[in-house]
C-alpha positions in Angstrom: -9.1 9.4 -6.8 -9.6 7.1 -10.2 -6.1 6.6 -10.0 -5.6 5.1 -6.6 -8.5 3.1 -7.2 -6.1 2.1 -10.3 -3.4 1.7 -7.9 -5.5 -0.5 -5.8 -6.4 -3.2 -8.3 -2.6 -3.9 -8.3 -3.0 -5.3 -4.6 -1.8 -9.0 -4.1 -2.8 -8.6 -0.4 -5.4 -11.2 0.8 -7.5 -9.1 3.5 -7.7 -5.9 0.9 -7.1 -3.8 -1.8 -5.8 -0.4 -1.5 -4.7 2.2 -3.6 -2.5 6.0 -2.8 -1.7 8.7 -4.7 0.4 11.2 -4.2 -0.1 14.4 -6.1 1.2 18.4 -6.1 -1.2 20.2 -7.7 -1.9 18.7 -11.4 0.8 16.0 -11.0 1.0 12.8 -9.6 4.4 12.2 -7.7 3.9 8.3 -7.5 1.3 5.9 -6.6 1.6 2.5 -4.2 -0.7 0.0 -3.5 -0.8 -2.7 -0.1 1.3 -5.8 -0.4 4.5 -7.3 -0.1 7.7 -5.6 -0.7 9.8 -6.2 -3.2 12.0 -9.3 -3.5 9.4 -11.0 -1.5 6.9 -13.3 -2.7 3.6 -12.0 -3.0 1.1 -12.0 -0.1 -1.5 -14.3 -2.3 1.5 -16.5 -3.2 2.4 -17.7 0.2 4.9 -14.2 1.4 2.8 -13.0 4.3 2.5 -15.4 6.8 -0.2 -13.3 8.7 -2.7 -12.7 6.0 -2.4 -16.7 4.9 -2.8 -17.5 8.7 -5.9 -15.6 8.7 -5.6 -14.5 12.2 -8.4 -12.6 14.4 -8.1 -9.1 13.8 -5.8 -7.1 15.4 -3.8 -10.6 16.3 0.0 -11.6 15.1 0.5 -7.9 14.0 4.0 -8.6 14.1 3.9 -11.4 11.2 2.8 -8.9 8.6 5.1 -7.7 6.4 3.0 -6.1 4.0 3.5 -2.3 3.1 0.7 0.2 3.7 -0.3 1.8 0.1 0.5 5.0 1.5 3.8 3.7 2.7 4.7 1.9 -0.6 3.7 6.0 -2.4 6.1 7.4 0.0 8.8 5.3 -0.7 8.5 5.3 -4.7 8.7 9.5 -4.4 10.9 9.5 -2.1 10.8 12.2 1.5 11.8 15.4 -0.3 9.6 15.1 -3.3 6.7 14.5 -1.2 6.8 17.7 0.9 4.2 19.8 0.3 1.9 17.3 -1.5 -1.3 16.0 -0.8 -2.0 12.0 -0.6 -5.2 10.3 -2.0 -6.0 7.1 -1.0 -9.1 4.7 -1.1 -9.1 3.7 2.4 -8.7 6.1 5.5 -5.3 6.1 6.1 -3.9 4.8 9.7 
């Protein structure tokens, strides 16, 4: 869980810093944090219109381009590598 907390500190999301770790046995397969995908401006630099527009909770979800920490960790490792693994996250996964 400490690794997930460290990953969360890398988040560039305006709303919340969330981290995730995928592990199998004693081996860490990947880490991830929430924020904009590679190639886009960071959320805290104006990369996500929804986060920077400060809408009400549950509104304008289609405007958000941020990746969830769990998505980021899965994309980093790839599906085949994560079969049978365990995902740890700093927040309850959606």
